[in-house]
C-alpha positions in Angstrom: 10.1 42.5 -66.2 8.4 41.8 -62.9 9.0 43.9 -59.7 10.9 41.0 -58.1 13.1 40.7 -61.2 13.8 44.4 -61.2 14.8 44.3 -57.5 16.9 41.3 -58.0 18.8 43.0 -60.8 19.1 46.2 -58.7 20.9 44.3 -55.9 23.2 42.4 -58.3 24.1 45.8 -59.9 24.7 47.2 -56.3 27.1 44.3 -55.7 29.0 44.9 -59.0 29.5 48.6 -58.3 30.6 47.8 -54.7 33.2 45.3 -56.1 34.5 48.0 -58.4 34.9 50.5 -55.6 36.8 47.9 -53.6 34.2 47.8 -50.7 34.1 45.1 -48.1 33.8 41.7 -49.7 31.3 40.4 -47.2 29.0 43.4 -48.0 29.3 42.5 -51.7 28.4 38.9 -51.0 25.4 40.0 -48.8 24.0 42.1 -51.6 24.5 39.3 -54.1 22.6 37.0 -51.8 19.7 39.4 -51.4 19.5 39.6 -55.2 19.3 35.8 -55.4 16.7 35.6 -52.6 14.5 38.1 -54.3 14.8 36.3 -57.7 13.7 33.1 -56.1 10.7 34.5 -54.1 7.3 33.3 -55.2 5.5 36.1 -53.4 4.6 39.7 -54.4 7.1 42.0 -52.5 4.7 44.9 -52.8 2.0 43.0 -51.1 4.6 41.7 -48.5 5.4 45.3 -47.7 1.8 46.3 -47.4 1.2 43.5 -44.9 4.3 44.4 -43.0 6.0 41.0 -43.6 9.1 42.1 -45.5 11.2 41.8 -42.3 10.1 38.1 -42.0 12.0 37.1 -45.1 15.2 35.4 -44.0 18.4 36.9 -45.5 17.0 40.4 -46.1 18.5 42.8 -43.5 17.4 46.3 -42.4 19.4 48.2 -45.0 18.2 46.0 -47.8 14.6 46.4 -46.6 14.9 50.2 -46.8 16.2 49.9 -50.4 13.3 47.6 -51.3 10.7 49.7 -49.7 11.9 52.9 -51.5 12.1 51.1 -54.8 8.6 49.7 -54.5 7.3 53.2 -53.6 9.2 55.3 -56.0 10.6 53.0 -58.7 14.2 54.0 -57.9 16.9 53.7 -55.2 18.6 56.9 -54.0 21.4 54.7 -52.4 22.0 53.0 -55.8 22.0 56.3 -57.6 24.6 57.8 -55.2 26.8 54.7 -55.6 26.4 54.7 -59.4 27.6 58.4 -59.5 30.7 57.4 -57.6 31.7 54.8 -60.2 32.4 55.6 -63.9 29.9 53.8 -66.1 32.5 52.4 -68.3 34.0 50.2 -65.6 31.1 47.8 -65.5 31.6 46.3 -68.9 35.3 45.6 -67.9 34.0 43.0 -65.4 33.3 40.9 -68.5 37.0 40.7 -69.4 38.5 37.3 -68.4 41.7 37.6 -66.5 40.9 40.8 -64.5 38.7 41.1 -61.5 37.2 44.1 -59.7 40.3 44.7 -57.6 42.5 45.0 -60.8 39.9 47.2 -62.5 39.9 49.4 -59.3 43.7 49.6 -59.5 43.6 50.7 -63.1 41.0 53.4 -62.3 42.7 54.8 -59.2 46.3 54.7 -60.6 45.8 55.5 -64.3 42.3 57.0 -64.4 41.2 54.2 -66.8 37.4 54.2 -67.0 36.6 52.4 -70.2 37.7 49.5 -72.4 39.1 51.8 -75.0 41.2 53.6 -72.4 42.4 50.3 -71.2 43.4 49.2 -74.7 45.2 52.6 -75.2 47.1 52.2 -71.9 48.4 48.9 -73.0 49.4 50.2 -76.4 51.2 53.2 -74.8 53.0 51.1 -72.3 51.4 52.8 -69.3 49.9 49.6 -67.9 53.4 48.1 -67.6 54.3 50.7 -65.1 51.8 49.2 -62.5 53.4 46.8 -60.1 52.6 43.2 -61.0 51.7 44.0 -64.6 54.3 41.9 -66.4 54.4 41.1 -70.1 52.4 37.9 -69.9 49.8 39.4 -67.7 49.3 42.4 -70.1 49.1 40.0 -73.1 46.4 38.0 -71.3 44.4 41.2 -70.6 44.7 42.3 -74.2 43.5 38.9 -75.4 40.7 39.1 -72.8 39.6 42.4 -74.3 39.6 41.0 -77.8 37.6 38.0 -76.7 35.1 40.2 -74.9 34.6 42.4 -77.9 34.3 39.4 -80.2 31.2 38.2 -78.2 29.3 41.5 -78.6 26.5 41.9 -81.0 26.9 44.2 -84.0 25.4 47.1 -82.1 27.8 46.6 -79.2 25.2 45.0 -76.9 25.9 41.9 -74.8 24.4 38.8 -76.5 21.6 36.9 -74.6 22.5 33.7 -72.9 22.1 30.4 -74.9 19.4 28.0 -73.9 20.6 24.7 -72.4 19.5 22.5 -75.2 21.2 24.7 -77.8 24.4 24.9 -75.7 24.5 21.1 -75.1 24.0 20.5 -78.8 27.3 22.3 -79.4 29.2 21.1 -76.3 28.6 17.4 -76.3 30.2 16.6 -79.7 33.1 18.9 -78.9 33.9 17.2 -75.5 33.6 13.8 -77.2 36.1 15.0 -79.8 38.5 16.3 -77.1 38.4 12.8 -75.4 39.7 11.3 -78.7 42.7 13.7 -78.9 46.0 11.8 -78.3 47.3 12.4 -74.8 43.9 13.3 -73.2 43.1 10.9 -70.3 39.7 12.5 -69.5 37.5 15.4 -70.5 34.3 16.8 -69.1 31.9 19.7 -69.4 32.1 22.1 -66.5 30.5 25.5 -65.7 26.8 26.4 -65.6 26.1 23.8 -68.3 27.2 21.0 -65.9 25.1 22.5 -63.2 22.2 22.3 -65.7 21.2 26.0 -65.6 18.5 26.7 -68.2 20.6 29.3 -70.0 24.4 29.4 -70.5 26.9 32.2 -71.1 30.1 30.4 -72.2 30.8 26.7 -72.1 33.8 25.4 -70.0 35.6 22.2 -70.9 38.3 20.6 -68.7 40.7 18.0 -70.1 43.3 16.0 -68.2 46.6 14.9 -69.6 49.1 12.5 -68.1 52.0 14.9 -68.9 51.5 18.6 -68.9 54.0 18.8 -71.8 51.2 17.3 -74.0 48.9 20.3 -73.3 50.2 22.3 -76.2 49.4 19.5 -78.7 45.9 19.1 -77.2 45.3 22.8 -77.7 46.5 22.7 -81.3 44.1 19.9 -82.1 41.2 21.4 -80.2 41.1 24.7 -82.2 41.0 22.6 -85.5 38.0 20.4 -84.4 34.8 20.3 -86.5 32.3 22.8 -85.1 35.0 25.4 -84.3 34.4 28.4 -86.5 36.9 30.9 -84.9 39.8 30.8 -82.6 39.7 33.6 -80.1 42.9 32.7 -78.3 45.2 29.8 -77.8 47.9 29.5 -75.2 50.0 26.7 -73.6 47.2 25.1 -71.7 44.0 27.1 -72.6 42.1 28.0 -75.7 38.9 29.9 -76.4 36.9 29.4 -79.6 33.6 30.2 -81.1 31.3 27.5 -82.4 28.5 27.5 -85.0 25.8 29.2 -82.8 28.1 32.0 -81.8 28.8 30.7 -78.3 32.2 30.8 -76.8 33.8 27.5 -75.6 36.9 27.6 -73.3 39.1 24.5 -72.9 41.5 24.2 -70.0 44.1 21.4 -70.0 45.4 20.3 -66.6 47.6 17.4 -65.3 45.6 14.3 -64.5 46.4 14.6 -60.8 44.7 18.0 -60.7 41.7 17.2 -62.8 39.2 16.9 -59.9 40.2 20.3 -58.4 39.9 22.0 -61.8 36.6 20.4 -62.6 35.2 21.5 -59.2 36.6 25.0 -59.5 35.3 25.7 -63.0 31.9 24.0 -62.4 31.2 26.5 -59.7 29.0 28.2 -58.8 31.0 31.1 -57.4 28.9 31.2 -54.3 29.4 27.5 -53.7 33.1 27.7 -54.2 33.4 30.6 -51.7 31.5 28.5 -49.1 33.8 25.5 -49.7 37.0 27.6 -49.6 35.8 29.0 -46.3 35.3 25.5 -45.0 38.8 24.7 -46.1 40.3 27.7 -44.3 38.7 26.8 -41.1 40.6 23.5 -41.3 43.9 25.4 -42.1 43.8 24.4 -45.7 43.4 26.3 -49.0 41.5 25.2 -52.0 42.0 26.4 -55.6 41.8 25.1 -59.2 44.9 23.0 -58.5 43.9 21.2 -55.4 43.3 21.2 -51.6 46.5 22.0 -49.7 47.7 22.6 -46.2 48.0 26.4 -46.0 51.5 26.6 -44.4 53.1 24.2 -47.0 51.2 25.9 -49.9 52.3 29.5 -48.9 55.9 28.4 -48.6 55.9 26.7 -52.0 54.2 29.7 -53.6 57.1 31.9 -52.5 59.5 29.6 -54.3 57.7 29.5 -57.7 55.0 31.3 -59.6 53.8 28.1 -61.1 51.4 25.7 -59.5 53.1 24.7 -56.2 55.2 21.6 -56.6 53.9 20.0 -53.4 51.6 17.1 -52.8 48.0 18.1 -52.4 45.8 16.8 -49.7 43.3 16.0 -52.5 43.1 17.0 -56.1 42.5 14.1 -58.5 38.8 13.8 -58.0 36.0 16.0 -56.7 34.9 13.2 -54.3 38.3 13.1 -52.6 38.2 16.9 -52.1 34.8 16.8 -50.5 35.8 13.8 -48.4 39.0 15.5 -47.2 36.9 18.4 -46.0 34.7 16.1 -44.0 31.6 16.4 -46.1 29.8 14.2 -48.6 29.8 14.7 -52.3 27.6 17.5 -53.6 25.9 16.9 -57.0 26.8 19.6 -59.5 23.1 20.8 -59.9 23.0 21.6 -56.1 26.2 23.8 -56.1 24.5 27.1 -55.7 24.9 27.9 -52.0 21.3 27.2 -51.1 22.3 25.3 -47.9 23.8 22.3 -49.6 27.2 22.6 -47.9 25.6 22.6 -44.4 23.5 19.6 -45.3 26.6 17.8 -46.8 28.5 18.4 -43.6 25.7 16.6 -41.7 25.3 13.9 -44.4 21.7 15.0 -44.9 21.7 15.8 -48.7 18.6 14.5 -50.5 19.1 11.7 -53.0 18.3 13.4 -56.2 16.0 12.0 -58.9 17.7 10.3 -61.9 16.5 9.2 -65.3 16.3 5.6 -64.0 13.6 6.6 -61.5 11.1 7.7 -64.2 8.5 5.0 -64.9 6.5 6.8 -67.6 5.5 10.0 -69.3 2.1 11.6 -68.5 1.9 14.3 -71.3 2.3 13.2 -74.9 0.5 13.8 -78.3 -0.3 11.6 -81.2 -1.4 12.3 -84.8 -5.0 12.4 -83.5 -4.2 16.1 -82.8 -0.8 17.7 -83.7 1.6 14.8 -83.0 3.4 12.9 -85.7 3.0 9.3 -84.6 0.2 6.9 -84.0 -0.8 5.5 -80.5 1.0 2.3 -81.3 4.2 4.0 -82.4 4.2 6.2 -79.2 3.6 3.1 -77.1 6.5 1.2 -78.7 8.8 4.1 -78.2 7.8 4.4 -74.6 8.4 0.7 -74.0 11.8 0.9 -75.7 12.6 3.7 -73.2 11.9 1.3 -70.4 8.6 2.9 -69.3 5.9 1.0 -67.5 3.1 3.4 -68.5 2.3 6.2 -70.9 -0.4 8.8 -71.0 -1.8 9.9 -74.4 -3.0 13.4 -73.9 -4.0 15.0 -77.2 -5.2 18.6 -77.4 -8.8 19.7 -76.5 -11.2 21.4 -78.9 -10.1 25.0 -78.2 -6.8 24.3 -79.8 -8.2 24.3 -83.4 -4.8 25.2 -84.8 -3.4 22.0 -83.2 -6.3 19.8 -84.5 -7.9 19.7 -81.1 -10.4 17.0 -80.4 -14.1 17.6 -80.4 -16.1 15.7 -77.7 -17.1 13.1 -80.3 -13.6 12.6 -81.5 -12.3 12.5 -77.9 -14.7 9.7 -76.9 -13.6 7.6 -79.9 -10.0 8.4 -79.1 -10.4 7.2 -75.6 -11.8 3.9 -76.8 -8.9 3.5 -79.3 -6.3 4.1 -76.6 -7.8 1.5 -74.3 -8.0 -1.0 -77.2 -4.4 -0.6 -78.0 -3.4 -0.8 -74.3 -5.3 -4.1 -73.9 -3.2 -5.7 -76.7 0.2 -4.5 -75.3 2.5 -6.4 -73.0 4.9 -4.7 -70.6 3.3 -1.2 -70.8 0.0 0.3 -69.9 -1.6 3.3 -71.7 -3.7 5.9 -69.9 -6.4 7.7 -72.0 -6.0 11.4 -71.2 -6.2 14.8 -72.7 -4.3 18.1 -72.5 -7.3 20.3 -71.8 -7.1 24.1 -72.3 -7.6 26.3 -69.3 -9.7 29.0 -70.9 -9.1 32.7 -70.1 -11.6 32.8 -67.3 -10.4 29.5 -65.7 -13.1 27.2 -67.1 -12.0 23.9 -68.6 -12.3 23.4 -72.4 -14.4 20.3 -71.7 -17.3 20.0 -69.3 -16.9 17.8 -66.2 -19.1 15.1 -67.6 -16.5 14.7 -70.4 -13.5 15.1 -68.1 -14.6 12.2 -65.9 -14.3 9.8 -68.9 -10.6 10.3 -69.0 -8.0 8.4 -67.0 -5.8 11.5 -66.5 -6.3 15.2 -67.2 -3.4 17.7 -67.9 -4.8 21.2 -67.8 -2.7 23.9 -69.5 -2.8 27.6 -70.5 -2.0 28.2 -74.1 -3.6 31.6 -74.9 -4.2 34.9 -73.2 -0.7 34.7 -71.7 -0.6 38.5 -71.0 -3.2 38.6 -68.3 -2.5 40.6 -65.2 -1.3 38.8 -62.1 -4.7 38.6 -60.4 -6.6 37.3 -63.4 -3.8 34.8 -64.3 -3.6 33.5 -60.8 -7.4 33.2 -60.4 -7.5 31.4 -63.7 -5.1 28.7 -62.7 -6.5 28.4 -59.2 -9.9 27.5 -60.7 -8.2 24.8 -62.8 -6.3 23.4 -59.7 -9.6 23.2 -57.8 -11.4 21.1 -60.5 -11.7 17.6 -59.2 -10.9 16.0 -62.5 -7.6 18.0 -63.2 -4.6 15.9 -62.2 -1.7 18.0 -63.5 -1.3 21.6 -64.4 0.8 21.5 -67.6 3.5 24.1 -68.2 1.9 26.5 -65.7 3.3 29.9 -66.8 3.3 29.1 -70.6 6.8 30.7 -70.8 9.4 30.0 -73.5 13.1 30.5 -72.8 14.5 33.6 -74.5 11.1 34.1 -76.3 8.1 34.6 -74.0 7.9 35.4 -70.3 4.6 33.7 -69.7 1.9 34.4 -67.1 2.8 36.6 -64.1 1.5 34.3 -61.4 1.3 34.5 -57.6 3.1 31.2 -57.2 2.7 30.9 -53.5 -1.1 30.8 -53.9 -0.8 28.1 -56.6 1.5 25.9 -54.6 -0.7 26.1 -51.5 -3.8 25.2 -53.6 -2.1 22.4 -55.5 -0.8 20.8 -52.3 -4.3 21.0 -50.7 -6.1 19.7 -53.7 -3.7 16.9 -54.7 -3.0 18.5 -58.1 0.5 17.9 -59.5 2.4 20.7 -61.1 4.4 19.9 -64.2 8.0 20.4 -65.1 7.5 20.4 -68.9 10.8 19.0 -70.2 10.1 20.1 -73.7 12.7 22.7 -74.7 12.3 25.7 -74.7 9.6 25.4 -72.1 11.2 23.9 -68.9 8.2 25.2 -67.1 8.0 25.1 -64.1 11.6 26.4 -63.9 14.0 25.2 -61.1 13.2 28.2 -58.8 9.4 27.6 -59.0 9.8 23.8 -58.7 11.9 24.1 -55.6 9.4 26.4 -54.0 6.6 24.0 -55.0 8.4 21.2 -53.2 8.8 23.4 -50.1 5.0 23.8 -50.2 4.7 20.0 -50.3 3.4 19.9 -53.9 3.8 16.8 -56.1 5.5 17.3 -59.4 5.2 15.6 -62.8 8.1 15.6 -65.3 6.8 15.2 -68.9 8.2 15.7 -72.3 5.0 17.0 -74.0 6.3 14.9 -76.8 4.8 15.2 -80.3 7.0 12.5 -81.7 8.0 9.0 -80.7 11.1 10.3 -78.9 11.3 10.8 -75.2 14.9 12.0 -75.0 13.9 15.5 -73.9 13.0 14.1 -70.4 16.6 14.8 -69.5 16.0 18.5 -69.5 13.2 18.1 -67.1 15.3 15.8 -64.9 17.9 18.6 -64.8 15.3 21.1 -63.7 14.1 18.7 -61.0 17.6 18.0 -59.7 18.3 21.8 -59.4 15.1 21.9 -57.4 16.4 19.1 -55.1 13.6 16.8 -56.1 13.7 13.1 -55.1 11.7 10.2 -56.6 9.2 10.6 -53.8 8.3 14.1 -55.1 7.5 13.1 -58.6 4.4 11.2 -59.7 6.1 9.7 -62.8 8.3 7.7 -60.3 5.2 6.0 -58.8 4.4 2.4 -59.6 1.3 2.2 -61.7 -1.1 1.1 -58.9 0.2 3.9 -56.7 -0.2 6.4 -59.6 -3.8 5.2 -60.2 -4.5 5.8 -56.5 -3.1 9.3 -56.7 -5.2 10.1 -59.8 -8.4 8.7 -58.2 -7.9 10.3 -54.8 -8.8 13.8 -56.1 -12.0 12.6 -57.8 -13.1 10.9 -54.6 -12.8 13.8 -52.3 
């Protein structure tokens, strides 16, 4: 784990302990924000401190700076250690129980000295929890079910399971939501949560279903828990169910009236930080926003006193997300942007970027054929690309260093180039570019000499081996590749694999600066489990005015995985103007030629 990752985790842990102690909510949010800022930084914090520039990082205040400086110098934080001593260790896992928040956990701790899950379960069994004000029979039953659900998700050794990669999560979620849509009484159903926001890893999957009559909710739940793919029912109530699916992931379904669907979808899509910002905007306009809708505060509070159920009053807006944003005086915010990175302020001024979509992609610039380790011929890849609506396709088989991938020797490469051009000349409606995925060797040299590289229409340079180099060596290695006049794209720059391999520890700010200056595009490799660059790096690359390429690295005549790269790009706030795959072919050729002619 890098220093930045360690510090990010430290501040998130700080925030969790503060919540449990019941400290000021704004201080908690501030520490959460610092954790996010550090996680997204593409600079070395140690070097930043040495250069006296830590104070220049927006969002990191004086107290946070002191914590960072101490941690960098000593590897620990005395402030965190003092805070941790004041909070029983067993309280932190309780934050994972659905249905109870930090305030409730604090209440249990202070009133009943409950400091662990086992003690909480015993307090329920002994009837002690019922003595706390507000702990009715239904609330206690929900907490007990939450404890059971939490424990059911743990690994055999009691550890918390790792998050599921987006492609694996979607493979389970999409058939399930399609099946929910077919249940009698369901008017609409959608995926919510972090999966809808296209995060690269997912905890649990949230589904929202709308029914015309809430009386149908129970029947929908009954059918849901019996759907194919469900392997275990964790809990089923009147309008909510939690199940486990084949890959061990938890899926939660919430059923709401059709008129409240938009509010529920918005609330459970999140993120928490975005929702807090939107609720604050509502409060300034004397309204309140929750999972049921947007209401005038005065009318809502009056109705809430009369019934514990969702207030039987007309919402200002609730049926659609668009109507809620509009009623707040801001434009619709795409789900991938809802992370509190300034999107609310831009939406208020109608200045949100128009995010890239699949329709904007004109071709794929990183693909393989059976000339190296692909499965299909040049002709088959071209036919599949044309069927996908592409105008161009780059064939980029492996270079000679990748012997295990049947990498091309120079002689084989020259023949391959001729064959690609021959096939392209015969095709109508699509143009093929003769390229190669050339290995960036450990010292930064290219796997082919320049007199070979210049024969190619396009060069994707990628690191495949020596992925445990130190930061300086790894960064210098890629800088040398970026500087090569024949290299057009740096493929999967870190070499990471989600949940498997961390990849190269690069000084990203240096790479972005060099790539922008040299006219070298940086790739978002859409092939799962790469997704490299990730969304954080891609967004920073855009801020540095780098161009991006979104490619599948496809080894078969199937370009469907481009959707994962589109998701990463949308989370990075990329527009078609930021991505070379969106260029018309003449413009793309000019971009590729410009670097050679410098």
